[in-house]
C-alpha angles and dihedrals in degrees: 000000000000124000125230119250088245108187095336114116124180114255100179141016119248094248096050111073122101138170090278089067092062111141097018122133107233140177117215129183132190146092127314106248093186139333131216117197113199098174101252093028130049119192120197126184104216116205135196133155091286101052143274135310123188114234121201125204112188133171092266088081128081112288092235091057092046091050091050089050088055089064095056115120133175115298095014107145111236144185113202130187117195152120124282113235137168116269117237093210106045119214105213091186096075131048090235092050098115096059141047134188118242101214123228100166133029136188121184097213093184138354122227134210117231103287116241088229132038118253096231135098101244099044094129093215119156117269092240090059090047092052094044092053094033094149088062093042089054090057088072116106092231094054093045088048091053092050094046089051089051090052091048090049092051088053092051088050092052095043093048098049093040088053090051095054098259118147118224108224128174117223123203123273092207104067144140123298112260119232096207133048128026127350116287125232102237127216120199118229115229095194096044102048116220093010126114140205119210126220108239120265084193135338089245101136095038096052089050087052088053087058089051085051090060101245089135096200126035134172137172141177096221141174114236129188132212127171098212137127110285131237133181092280099036133085132179087238117036139160128248134193095221118197135177131175135186130223092024142127129198095282094054094052093046094047096056093041090053088055089048093050090047092052093044096052092041098048097040101036107008089242117142112211117213110251134240090040113228117265130212130176117238090244091056093046092052093048096045102034106016092231135069093236105055124186105227098187092096140021128239092124120184115259122197110228094167092122094058091036091055093064102036127105093238098106096202088061101040098043091049092056090043089055094052098266131118139235117217135167144190127223110221088202118216096353103092092118091055092068124070121191086260090055091049088050090056089051089053092054088049095055090048089066085065093053100266115142093215148329123251118201144188124195117199117205133169086259092054140260128343114190141127090224101045093091089065094053125079120232092252092047090054088048092050091049092047089049092049091048099040088236124176137162110305096035129118118209119203121192138191123191117196144093113325097256093052094045091050095044096046099041093039089057093038094061089056092047092050092051090049092051092047088048091222100135113110104224091203093056116099116199116179129184137174113225109206141181099038120185108270092216136030125193115246108208092197094054096035092226143087116270130192112269090211109007135309094263096064113121119234119230107267094241091056099047093100091057094062093095099030108036107008091167090065096052113112122208132224088241134130139185126200109219122191120188093339098312126105105237098176144352137195146147147203107269132227111258099176123085096214093052090046089053089051090051093049091048090051089052089054098252115143116223090257092052092048089050092047095049102034105014096127091052093048089047090052093048088063090071104064118293124199122223100265142170141162148167139240122212124201097240093196091053093051089053089049089056094044091050094039094233124142092204120080089202089069092066100044122076098219109011130172131245128252087273092051095252131132108227091193100056099020093238127192099049143161117273129210124271087245093059092046091051091051092060094039097246131142117195116223102192129124106243113227112247 
């Protein structure tokens, strides 16, 4: 049974006391991290959210208190009153390591069973156990540090946008299903039988309506929901920093967001980003890095060798170019000795997951060239390839021959994988880049039509407007992504503020007038009453925190996250509901029940 606090009230946190506090009478409260009983002395490390203080019980205190101290076990919740004194054996590993508290009074506020996971950072427990006992996992200093950093970042966000005349406005969570994008989470309506709300994938349309409303500058730290397959940096519910501005073009949005990012990294981590942030068009990013979110902390850029490949005797290369494909390679500069044939074979398996049929390679050593494809290449062709790829002894060249999209995808991801395997990425390095001039449309093979690369309200670049009907694939958008260390942190665009242009856009996307009206009628109606030029951006707040805390797992920066299969191991959500509840919302479930 636990005792009550009685008249004891906490005077200090466990991480606060220092040598200057020597002689003070203090009351500390927290959890017993560990206890050591040496017979006439008992040491207890008392932990709270700020740190640890060593508590000492000796035989000068009342026998009853000493006996109570002998019962203490890990994770017991304690209140201790005592005197601060200097420690004889200093612990340099903790900020409070020069002092200890000699206990006079003790209350065991609650006892604890032996926890199923250790409360320490490097406990090596499985992630499923961490998620099942999340309330214990969250006691760990690292997890507390991550969530405190998240709270600090949220404050920096609010302060910055408030100081720059943005109005924080909350948009509804029960909204209308979205026709484009990922799957919606649907919520049945009890009072409107057979009808559904959707949880917002983003407040996109609503923030545009706020610009029509004349608020000029809006922001919100907002929960969004997407029912899609999960990856390491995705969750079914996630948090965005959502921003919209009126009377702006691309430059204006980028300028204020560079100042925001500079402020965020400086105030949260003391890191000063180089401004202005580098920019790169989508086309250049795809050609040089194969992906639209390049990691610029290392080289290994893609090089097109299609011209040489077209005329060589290596059929895989020449026939690919003949059939409209490309041959590109990366130079893993100076690391040829790090890769055995077995290692290269593993890299080949890796590119196959991105649709590549194989991986050709050339290793250059002081003795000459090692390669299964060298025999098909003339001396001058090899020389030409080496010149194009700036290749010298000690380099490993890796090639993929296929259609453009597969080559980009496989090599773009391979350069990241190679850098990871070589462990050459400096985790303290922050490399940011704006990717601009995205395609407005992309062709969806399944649907047999063009779909919006971002969303249907993105404005085309003025000089490309006339291509909407004739060459939609060439139309560039006034869209921009901010990429940091190979991760897309945010994306946005200038929006269409003209009804005629919006109608042309819907037409190009294959919507009939009726469909457009049914799906976006209220937005199109609003646009009739005077709409300012406007644009904005949305950041993945969780991803920003991942970068700031240097974790590769999004679950490390969210208090109560879901698993890969969108379940909560702690609460058991999602779960079955009773027939009565289903009846209330007019739903019949057509699912085979497991025996």
